[in-house]
KETORTI-442256 format. One record per residue (C-alpha): residue in three letters; chain; x, y, z. Coordinates in steps of 0.1 Angstrom, whole numbers, always signed. Layout:
<atom><type>ALA</type><mol>A</mol><x>X</x><y>Y</y><z>Z</z></atom>
...
***
This chain:
<atom><type>MET</type><mol>A</mol><x>+1024</x><y>+1257</y><z>+743</z></atom>
<atom><type>GLU</type><mol>A</mol><x>+1003</x><y>+1248</y><z>+713</z></atom>
<atom><type>THR</type><mol>A</mol><x>+966</x><y>+1260</y><z>+714</z></atom>
<atom><type>ALA</type><mol>A</mol><x>+954</x><y>+1224</y><z>+714</z></atom>
<atom><type>ASP</type><mol>A</mol><x>+975</x><y>+1216</y><z>+744</z></atom>
<atom><type>ARG</type><mol>A</mol><x>+963</x><y>+1247</y><z>+762</z></atom>
<atom><type>ALA</type><mol>A</mol><x>+927</x><y>+1239</y><z>+754</z></atom>
<atom><type>SER</type><mol>A</mol><x>+929</x><y>+1204</y><z>+769</z></atom>
<atom><type>ALA</type><mol>A</mol><x>+948</x><y>+1214</y><z>+801</z></atom>
<atom><type>PRO</type><mol>A</mol><x>+927</x><y>+1220</y><z>+832</z></atom>
<atom><type>VAL</type><mol>A</mol><x>+921</x><y>+1257</y><z>+836</z></atom>
<atom><type>VAL</type><mol>A</mol><x>+922</x><y>+1275</y><z>+870</z></atom>
<atom><type>VAL</type><mol>A</mol><x>+906</x><y>+1309</y><z>+871</z></atom>
<atom><type>ALA</type><mol>A</mol><x>+912</x><y>+1327</y><z>+904</z></atom>
<atom><type>ILE</type><mol>A</mol><x>+888</x><y>+1356</y><z>+911</z></atom>
<atom><type>ASP</type><mol>A</mol><x>+894</x><y>+1376</y><z>+943</z></atom>
<atom><type>GLY</type><mol>A</mol><x>+879</x><y>+1408</y><z>+957</z></atom>
<atom><type>PRO</type><mol>A</mol><x>+860</x><y>+1424</y><z>+986</z></atom>
<atom><type>SER</type><mol>A</mol><x>+824</x><y>+1417</y><z>+997</z></atom>
<atom><type>GLY</type><mol>A</mol><x>+798</x><y>+1430</y><z>+973</z></atom>
<atom><type>SER</type><mol>A</mol><x>+821</x><y>+1432</y><z>+943</z></atom>
<atom><type>GLY</type><mol>A</mol><x>+801</x><y>+1406</y><z>+924</z></atom>
<atom><type>LYS</type><mol>A</mol><x>+825</x><y>+1377</y><z>+927</z></atom>
<atom><type>SER</type><mol>A</mol><x>+800</x><y>+1350</y><z>+931</z></atom>
<atom><type>THR</type><mol>A</mol><x>+776</x><y>+1360</y><z>+903</z></atom>
<atom><type>VAL</type><mol>A</mol><x>+804</x><y>+1367</y><z>+879</z></atom>
<atom><type>SER</type><mol>A</mol><x>+823</x><y>+1336</y><z>+887</z></atom>
<atom><type>ARG</type><mol>A</mol><x>+793</x><y>+1313</y><z>+883</z></atom>
<atom><type>ALA</type><mol>A</mol><x>+785</x><y>+1329</y><z>+850</z></atom>
<atom><type>VAL</type><mol>A</mol><x>+820</x><y>+1326</y><z>+837</z></atom>
<atom><type>ALA</type><mol>A</mol><x>+822</x><y>+1289</y><z>+848</z></atom>
<atom><type>ALA</type><mol>A</mol><x>+788</x><y>+1282</y><z>+832</z></atom>
<atom><type>ARG</type><mol>A</mol><x>+798</x><y>+1298</y><z>+799</z></atom>
<atom><type>LEU</type><mol>A</mol><x>+831</x><y>+1280</y><z>+797</z></atom>
<atom><type>GLY</type><mol>A</mol><x>+819</x><y>+1246</y><z>+810</z></atom>
<atom><type>LEU</type><mol>A</mol><x>+841</x><y>+1248</y><z>+841</z></atom>
<atom><type>SER</type><mol>A</mol><x>+834</x><y>+1239</y><z>+877</z></atom>
<atom><type>PHE</type><mol>A</mol><x>+827</x><y>+1266</y><z>+902</z></atom>
<atom><type>LEU</type><mol>A</mol><x>+839</x><y>+1270</y><z>+938</z></atom>
<atom><type>ASP</type><mol>A</mol><x>+826</x><y>+1296</y><z>+962</z></atom>
<atom><type>THR</type><mol>A</mol><x>+852</x><y>+1295</y><z>+989</z></atom>
<atom><type>GLY</type><mol>A</mol><x>+834</x><y>+1322</y><z>+1009</z></atom>
<atom><type>ALA</type><mol>A</mol><x>+806</x><y>+1296</y><z>+1014</z></atom>
<atom><type>MET</type><mol>A</mol><x>+832</x><y>+1272</y><z>+1029</z></atom>
<atom><type>TYR</type><mol>A</mol><x>+842</x><y>+1298</y><z>+1055</z></atom>
<atom><type>ARG</type><mol>A</mol><x>+806</x><y>+1306</y><z>+1062</z></atom>
<atom><type>ALA</type><mol>A</mol><x>+799</x><y>+1269</y><z>+1066</z></atom>
<atom><type>MET</type><mol>A</mol><x>+827</x><y>+1266</y><z>+1091</z></atom>
<atom><type>THR</type><mol>A</mol><x>+814</x><y>+1296</y><z>+1110</z></atom>
<atom><type>TRP</type><mol>A</mol><x>+778</x><y>+1282</y><z>+1110</z></atom>
<atom><type>TRP</type><mol>A</mol><x>+791</x><y>+1250</y><z>+1125</z></atom>
<atom><type>MET</type><mol>A</mol><x>+810</x><y>+1268</y><z>+1152</z></atom>
<atom><type>LEU</type><mol>A</mol><x>+780</x><y>+1289</y><z>+1162</z></atom>
<atom><type>THR</type><mol>A</mol><x>+757</x><y>+1259</y><z>+1161</z></atom>
<atom><type>ASN</type><mol>A</mol><x>+780</x><y>+1239</y><z>+1183</z></atom>
<atom><type>ASP</type><mol>A</mol><x>+785</x><y>+1268</y><z>+1208</z></atom>
<atom><type>VAL</type><mol>A</mol><x>+822</x><y>+1273</y><z>+1200</z></atom>
<atom><type>ASP</type><mol>A</mol><x>+832</x><y>+1309</y><z>+1210</z></atom>
<atom><type>VAL</type><mol>A</mol><x>+842</x><y>+1323</y><z>+1176</z></atom>
<atom><type>GLU</type><mol>A</mol><x>+862</x><y>+1351</y><z>+1194</z></atom>
<atom><type>ASP</type><mol>A</mol><x>+884</x><y>+1325</y><z>+1210</z></atom>
<atom><type>ALA</type><mol>A</mol><x>+909</x><y>+1317</y><z>+1183</z></atom>
<atom><type>ASP</type><mol>A</mol><x>+924</x><y>+1287</y><z>+1202</z></atom>
<atom><type>ALA</type><mol>A</mol><x>+889</x><y>+1272</y><z>+1206</z></atom>
<atom><type>VAL</type><mol>A</mol><x>+882</x><y>+1276</y><z>+1169</z></atom>
<atom><type>ALA</type><mol>A</mol><x>+916</x><y>+1262</y><z>+1160</z></atom>
<atom><type>VAL</type><mol>A</mol><x>+909</x><y>+1230</y><z>+1181</z></atom>
<atom><type>ALA</type><mol>A</mol><x>+874</x><y>+1226</y><z>+1167</z></atom>
<atom><type>CYS</type><mol>A</mol><x>+879</x><y>+1233</y><z>+1130</z></atom>
<atom><type>GLY</type><mol>A</mol><x>+889</x><y>+1198</y><z>+1121</z></atom>
<atom><type>LYS</type><mol>A</mol><x>+856</x><y>+1183</y><z>+1132</z></atom>
<atom><type>PRO</type><mol>A</mol><x>+830</x><y>+1194</y><z>+1107</z></atom>
<atom><type>VAL</type><mol>A</mol><x>+828</x><y>+1176</y><z>+1073</z></atom>
<atom><type>ILE</type><mol>A</mol><x>+823</x><y>+1204</y><z>+1048</z></atom>
<atom><type>VAL</type><mol>A</mol><x>+815</x><y>+1195</y><z>+1012</z></atom>
<atom><type>SER</type><mol>A</mol><x>+812</x><y>+1220</y><z>+983</z></atom>
<atom><type>GLY</type><mol>A</mol><x>+793</x><y>+1210</y><z>+952</z></atom>
<atom><type>THR</type><mol>A</mol><x>+810</x><y>+1226</y><z>+922</z></atom>
<atom><type>ASP</type><mol>A</mol><x>+783</x><y>+1226</y><z>+896</z></atom>
<atom><type>ALA</type><mol>A</mol><x>+779</x><y>+1262</y><z>+883</z></atom>
<atom><type>ALA</type><mol>A</mol><x>+743</x><y>+1255</y><z>+876</z></atom>
<atom><type>GLY</type><mol>A</mol><x>+735</x><y>+1247</y><z>+912</z></atom>
<atom><type>PRO</type><mol>A</mol><x>+764</x><y>+1249</y><z>+936</z></atom>
<atom><type>THR</type><mol>A</mol><x>+758</x><y>+1233</y><z>+970</z></atom>
<atom><type>ILE</type><mol>A</mol><x>+774</x><y>+1234</y><z>+1005</z></atom>
<atom><type>THR</type><mol>A</mol><x>+768</x><y>+1208</y><z>+1032</z></atom>
<atom><type>VAL</type><mol>A</mol><x>+781</x><y>+1204</y><z>+1067</z></atom>
<atom><type>ASP</type><mol>A</mol><x>+780</x><y>+1169</y><z>+1082</z></atom>
<atom><type>GLY</type><mol>A</mol><x>+756</x><y>+1160</y><z>+1054</z></atom>
<atom><type>GLN</type><mol>A</mol><x>+732</x><y>+1189</y><z>+1061</z></atom>
<atom><type>ASP</type><mol>A</mol><x>+724</x><y>+1215</y><z>+1034</z></atom>
<atom><type>VAL</type><mol>A</mol><x>+734</x><y>+1248</y><z>+1049</z></atom>
<atom><type>SER</type><mol>A</mol><x>+732</x><y>+1270</y><z>+1018</z></atom>
<atom><type>GLY</type><mol>A</mol><x>+704</x><y>+1291</y><z>+1034</z></atom>
<atom><type>PRO</type><mol>A</mol><x>+716</x><y>+1293</y><z>+1071</z></atom>
<atom><type>ILE</type><mol>A</mol><x>+751</x><y>+1304</y><z>+1062</z></atom>
<atom><type>ARG</type><mol>A</mol><x>+738</x><y>+1336</y><z>+1046</z></atom>
<atom><type>GLY</type><mol>A</mol><x>+721</x><y>+1349</y><z>+1077</z></atom>
<atom><type>PRO</type><mol>A</mol><x>+733</x><y>+1380</y><z>+1096</z></atom>
<atom><type>GLU</type><mol>A</mol><x>+748</x><y>+1361</y><z>+1126</z></atom>
<atom><type>VAL</type><mol>A</mol><x>+771</x><y>+1341</y><z>+1103</z></atom>
<atom><type>THR</type><mol>A</mol><x>+779</x><y>+1372</y><z>+1082</z></atom>
<atom><type>SER</type><mol>A</mol><x>+789</x><y>+1392</y><z>+1113</z></atom>
<atom><type>GLN</type><mol>A</mol><x>+812</x><y>+1364</y><z>+1126</z></atom>
<atom><type>VAL</type><mol>A</mol><x>+828</x><y>+1349</y><z>+1095</z></atom>
<atom><type>SER</type><mol>A</mol><x>+858</x><y>+1373</y><z>+1094</z></atom>
<atom><type>ALA</type><mol>A</mol><x>+868</x><y>+1362</y><z>+1129</z></atom>
<atom><type>VAL</type><mol>A</mol><x>+867</x><y>+1325</y><z>+1120</z></atom>
<atom><type>ALA</type><mol>A</mol><x>+884</x><y>+1331</y><z>+1087</z></atom>
<atom><type>ALA</type><mol>A</mol><x>+913</x><y>+1348</y><z>+1104</z></atom>
<atom><type>VAL</type><mol>A</mol><x>+923</x><y>+1316</y><z>+1123</z></atom>
<atom><type>PRO</type><mol>A</mol><x>+953</x><y>+1300</y><z>+1106</z></atom>
<atom><type>GLN</type><mol>A</mol><x>+942</x><y>+1265</y><z>+1113</z></atom>
<atom><type>VAL</type><mol>A</mol><x>+908</x><y>+1272</y><z>+1097</z></atom>
<atom><type>ARG</type><mol>A</mol><x>+925</x><y>+1286</y><z>+1066</z></atom>
<atom><type>ALA</type><mol>A</mol><x>+949</x><y>+1257</y><z>+1063</z></atom>
<atom><type>ARG</type><mol>A</mol><x>+921</x><y>+1231</y><z>+1064</z></atom>
<atom><type>LEU</type><mol>A</mol><x>+899</x><y>+1249</y><z>+1039</z></atom>
<atom><type>VAL</type><mol>A</mol><x>+927</x><y>+1257</y><z>+1015</z></atom>
<atom><type>GLU</type><mol>A</mol><x>+934</x><y>+1219</y><z>+1014</z></atom>
<atom><type>LEU</type><mol>A</mol><x>+898</x><y>+1213</y><z>+1006</z></atom>
<atom><type>GLN</type><mol>A</mol><x>+897</x><y>+1240</y><z>+980</z></atom>
<atom><type>ARG</type><mol>A</mol><x>+928</x><y>+1226</y><z>+962</z></atom>
<atom><type>GLY</type><mol>A</mol><x>+912</x><y>+1192</y><z>+963</z></atom>
<atom><type>CYS</type><mol>A</mol><x>+881</x><y>+1205</y><z>+945</z></atom>
<atom><type>ALA</type><mol>A</mol><x>+903</x><y>+1219</y><z>+917</z></atom>
<atom><type>GLU</type><mol>A</mol><x>+922</x><y>+1186</y><z>+914</z></atom>
<atom><type>VAL</type><mol>A</mol><x>+891</x><y>+1167</y><z>+905</z></atom>
<atom><type>ALA</type><mol>A</mol><x>+876</x><y>+1193</y><z>+882</z></atom>
<atom><type>GLU</type><mol>A</mol><x>+880</x><y>+1176</y><z>+848</z></atom>
<atom><type>ARG</type><mol>A</mol><x>+881</x><y>+1207</y><z>+826</z></atom>
<atom><type>GLY</type><mol>A</mol><x>+891</x><y>+1232</y><z>+852</z></atom>
<atom><type>ILE</type><mol>A</mol><x>+875</x><y>+1255</y><z>+878</z></atom>
<atom><type>VAL</type><mol>A</mol><x>+866</x><y>+1291</y><z>+885</z></atom>
<atom><type>ALA</type><mol>A</mol><x>+874</x><y>+1297</y><z>+922</z></atom>
<atom><type>GLU</type><mol>A</mol><x>+863</x><y>+1329</y><z>+939</z></atom>
<atom><type>GLY</type><mol>A</mol><x>+873</x><y>+1343</y><z>+973</z></atom>
<atom><type>ARG</type><mol>A</mol><x>+898</x><y>+1366</y><z>+989</z></atom>
<atom><type>ASP</type><mol>A</mol><x>+931</x><y>+1347</y><z>+986</z></atom>
<atom><type>MET</type><mol>A</mol><x>+927</x><y>+1325</y><z>+955</z></atom>
<atom><type>GLY</type><mol>A</mol><x>+954</x><y>+1342</y><z>+934</z></atom>
<atom><type>THR</type><mol>A</mol><x>+978</x><y>+1349</y><z>+962</z></atom>
<atom><type>VAL</type><mol>A</mol><x>+977</x><y>+1317</y><z>+983</z></atom>
<atom><type>VAL</type><mol>A</mol><x>+954</x><y>+1289</y><z>+971</z></atom>
<atom><type>PHE</type><mol>A</mol><x>+962</x><y>+1289</y><z>+934</z></atom>
<atom><type>PRO</type><mol>A</mol><x>+994</x><y>+1309</y><z>+929</z></atom>
<atom><type>ALA</type><mol>A</mol><x>+999</x><y>+1294</y><z>+895</z></atom>
<atom><type>ALA</type><mol>A</mol><x>+964</x><y>+1300</y><z>+883</z></atom>
<atom><type>THR</type><mol>A</mol><x>+958</x><y>+1303</y><z>+845</z></atom>
<atom><type>VAL</type><mol>A</mol><x>+941</x><y>+1336</y><z>+850</z></atom>
<atom><type>LYS</type><mol>A</mol><x>+939</x><y>+1358</y><z>+881</z></atom>
<atom><type>VAL</type><mol>A</mol><x>+913</x><y>+1386</y><z>+884</z></atom>
<atom><type>PHE</type><mol>A</mol><x>+908</x><y>+1411</y><z>+912</z></atom>
<atom><type>LEU</type><mol>A</mol><x>+873</x><y>+1424</y><z>+911</z></atom>
<atom><type>THR</type><mol>A</mol><x>+865</x><y>+1456</y><z>+929</z></atom>
<atom><type>ALA</type><mol>A</mol><x>+839</x><y>+1484</y><z>+930</z></atom>
<atom><type>SER</type><mol>A</mol><x>+833</x><y>+1515</y><z>+950</z></atom>
<atom><type>GLN</type><mol>A</mol><x>+819</x><y>+1510</y><z>+985</z></atom>
<atom><type>THR</type><mol>A</mol><x>+787</x><y>+1528</y><z>+974</z></atom>
<atom><type>ALA</type><mol>A</mol><x>+782</x><y>+1505</y><z>+945</z></atom>
<atom><type>ARG</type><mol>A</mol><x>+789</x><y>+1474</y><z>+965</z></atom>
<atom><type>ALA</type><mol>A</mol><x>+765</x><y>+1485</y><z>+993</z></atom>
<atom><type>GLU</type><mol>A</mol><x>+738</x><y>+1492</y><z>+967</z></atom>
<atom><type>ARG</type><mol>A</mol><x>+742</x><y>+1458</y><z>+951</z></atom>
<atom><type>ARG</type><mol>A</mol><x>+742</x><y>+1439</y><z>+984</z></atom>
<atom><type>ALA</type><mol>A</mol><x>+710</x><y>+1458</y><z>+994</z></atom>
<atom><type>ALA</type><mol>A</mol><x>+693</x><y>+1449</y><z>+961</z></atom>
<atom><type>GLU</type><mol>A</mol><x>+703</x><y>+1413</y><z>+965</z></atom>
<atom><type>LEU</type><mol>A</mol><x>+689</x><y>+1411</y><z>+1000</z></atom>
<atom><type>ARG</type><mol>A</mol><x>+656</x><y>+1428</y><z>+991</z></atom>
<atom><type>ALA</type><mol>A</mol><x>+652</x><y>+1403</y><z>+963</z></atom>
<atom><type>LYS</type><mol>A</mol><x>+654</x><y>+1376</y><z>+990</z></atom>
<atom><type>GLY</type><mol>A</mol><x>+628</x><y>+1393</y><z>+1011</z></atom>
<atom><type>VAL</type><mol>A</mol><x>+651</x><y>+1405</y><z>+1038</z></atom>
<atom><type>ASP</type><mol>A</mol><x>+637</x><y>+1433</y><z>+1060</z></atom>
<atom><type>GLU</type><mol>A</mol><x>+651</x><y>+1468</y><z>+1057</z></atom>
<atom><type>ALA</type><mol>A</mol><x>+666</x><y>+1470</y><z>+1092</z></atom>
<atom><type>THR</type><mol>A</mol><x>+687</x><y>+1438</y><z>+1085</z></atom>
<atom><type>ILE</type><mol>A</mol><x>+697</x><y>+1452</y><z>+1050</z></atom>
<atom><type>THR</type><mol>A</mol><x>+709</x><y>+1484</y><z>+1065</z></atom>
<atom><type>ALA</type><mol>A</mol><x>+730</x><y>+1466</y><z>+1092</z></atom>
<atom><type>MET</type><mol>A</mol><x>+745</x><y>+1441</y><z>+1067</z></atom>
<atom><type>ALA</type><mol>A</mol><x>+753</x><y>+1469</y><z>+1042</z></atom>
<atom><type>ALA</type><mol>A</mol><x>+770</x><y>+1489</y><z>+1069</z></atom>
<atom><type>ASP</type><mol>A</mol><x>+790</x><y>+1458</y><z>+1078</z></atom>
<atom><type>LEU</type><mol>A</mol><x>+808</x><y>+1458</y><z>+1044</z></atom>
<atom><type>ALA</type><mol>A</mol><x>+834</x><y>+1483</y><z>+1055</z></atom>
<atom><type>ARG</type><mol>A</mol><x>+841</x><y>+1464</y><z>+1087</z></atom>
<atom><type>ARG</type><mol>A</mol><x>+846</x><y>+1431</y><z>+1069</z></atom>
<atom><type>ASP</type><mol>A</mol><x>+868</x><y>+1448</y><z>+1043</z></atom>
<atom><type>ALA</type><mol>A</mol><x>+891</x><y>+1461</y><z>+1070</z></atom>
<atom><type>ALA</type><mol>A</mol><x>+891</x><y>+1428</y><z>+1089</z></atom>
<atom><type>ASP</type><mol>A</mol><x>+898</x><y>+1407</y><z>+1058</z></atom>
<atom><type>SER</type><mol>A</mol><x>+925</x><y>+1431</y><z>+1045</z></atom>
<atom><type>SER</type><mol>A</mol><x>+944</x><y>+1434</y><z>+1078</z></atom>
<atom><type>ARG</type><mol>A</mol><x>+944</x><y>+1398</y><z>+1091</z></atom>
<atom><type>GLU</type><mol>A</mol><x>+979</x><y>+1383</y><z>+1095</z></atom>
<atom><type>THR</type><mol>A</mol><x>+971</x><y>+1351</y><z>+1077</z></atom>
<atom><type>ASP</type><mol>A</mol><x>+963</x><y>+1353</y><z>+1040</z></atom>
<atom><type>PRO</type><mol>A</mol><x>+948</x><y>+1388</y><z>+1039</z></atom>
<atom><type>LEU</type><mol>A</mol><x>+927</x><y>+1400</y><z>+1011</z></atom>
<atom><type>ALA</type><mol>A</mol><x>+951</x><y>+1414</y><z>+985</z></atom>
<atom><type>GLN</type><mol>A</mol><x>+955</x><y>+1417</y><z>+948</z></atom>
<atom><type>ALA</type><mol>A</mol><x>+981</x><y>+1393</y><z>+934</z></atom>
<atom><type>PRO</type><mol>A</mol><x>+1009</x><y>+1411</y><z>+915</z></atom>
<atom><type>ASP</type><mol>A</mol><x>+999</x><y>+1393</y><z>+883</z></atom>
<atom><type>ALA</type><mol>A</mol><x>+962</x><y>+1397</y><z>+887</z></atom>
<atom><type>VAL</type><mol>A</mol><x>+941</x><y>+1418</y><z>+863</z></atom>
<atom><type>LEU</type><mol>A</mol><x>+922</x><y>+1445</y><z>+881</z></atom>
<atom><type>VAL</type><mol>A</mol><x>+886</x><y>+1449</y><z>+870</z></atom>
<atom><type>ASP</type><mol>A</mol><x>+866</x><y>+1477</y><z>+886</z></atom>
<atom><type>THR</type><mol>A</mol><x>+829</x><y>+1468</y><z>+881</z></atom>
<atom><type>SER</type><mol>A</mol><x>+814</x><y>+1501</y><z>+895</z></atom>
<atom><type>ASP</type><mol>A</mol><x>+803</x><y>+1513</y><z>+861</z></atom>
<atom><type>LEU</type><mol>A</mol><x>+802</x><y>+1480</y><z>+842</z></atom>
<atom><type>THR</type><mol>A</mol><x>+772</x><y>+1458</y><z>+835</z></atom>
<atom><type>LEU</type><mol>A</mol><x>+773</x><y>+1422</y><z>+846</z></atom>
<atom><type>GLU</type><mol>A</mol><x>+775</x><y>+1411</y><z>+810</z></atom>
<atom><type>GLN</type><mol>A</mol><x>+805</x><y>+1434</y><z>+804</z></atom>
<atom><type>VAL</type><mol>A</mol><x>+824</x><y>+1420</y><z>+833</z></atom>
<atom><type>ILE</type><mol>A</mol><x>+816</x><y>+1384</y><z>+823</z></atom>
<atom><type>ASP</type><mol>A</mol><x>+827</x><y>+1390</y><z>+787</z></atom>
<atom><type>ARG</type><mol>A</mol><x>+859</x><y>+1406</y><z>+798</z></atom>
<atom><type>ILE</type><mol>A</mol><x>+869</x><y>+1377</y><z>+821</z></atom>
<atom><type>VAL</type><mol>A</mol><x>+858</x><y>+1350</y><z>+796</z></atom>
<atom><type>GLY</type><mol>A</mol><x>+879</x><y>+1368</y><z>+770</z></atom>
<atom><type>LEU</type><mol>A</mol><x>+910</x><y>+1367</y><z>+793</z></atom>
<atom><type>VAL</type><mol>A</mol><x>+905</x><y>+1330</y><z>+799</z></atom>
<atom><type>GLN</type><mol>A</mol><x>+901</x><y>+1322</y><z>+762</z></atom>
<atom><type>GLU</type><mol>A</mol><x>+932</x><y>+1343</y><z>+753</z></atom>
<atom><type>ARG</type><mol>A</mol><x>+954</x><y>+1327</y><z>+779</z></atom>
<atom><type>SER</type><mol>A</mol><x>+942</x><y>+1291</y><z>+779</z></atom>
<atom><type>GLY</type><mol>A</mol><x>+925</x><y>+1284</y><z>+746</z></atom>
<atom><type>CYS</type><mol>A</mol><x>+895</x><y>+1273</y><z>+765</z></atom>
<atom><type>VAL</type><mol>A</mol><x>+863</x><y>+1277</y><z>+744</z></atom>
<atom><type>ALA</type><mol>A</mol><x>+827</x><y>+1283</y><z>+755</z></atom>
<atom><type>ALA</type><mol>A</mol><x>+808</x><y>+1251</y><z>+764</z></atom>
***
């Protein structure tokens, strides 16, 4: 394919990895630099979990979750400068980051019917992204966008991820007891996401592994932007 053709074709950048690896921050920055849309798929699963909890659905009852998951209207805004997430028209960007949702989201995300519905929404977001999209999550390269232009699997040591998450929460004014509990929850969520039967967290065979433990944010962004430019001809916005 000629460079001009590649540059004009919609680009899909799939970035996967465990909690605390920096997916959201890196993905937003890459999207902003390249003028692409941005999709935080984790926020969609959190939004679904928030709706279940708000509507008294037992999130430990997979059958109940499966029946209810078609009810909420979940809309993800894909502007990298200010991504949004609404449920039934309500902005839930704040509530979905709370400890209750965080502790329950893996259970909801493991339900096949939930994944099927949200994968459909995620692909729909990519279809209407004029220049292309940077999508981050846990199964972007393996399930949602298997033919993505670039696939990246971001990782970092558990210590580095816990420290980053703690710093992020402190910046938001979260109390230390909650920070300790949420940091400790990283290992449990990793195990749950990696061992679920439906669409587990895994590195796609053709994904580029990027260990961010000893890299600065700018180094990670530069590396991924370079990969996208090399493989697609996409230039910075």
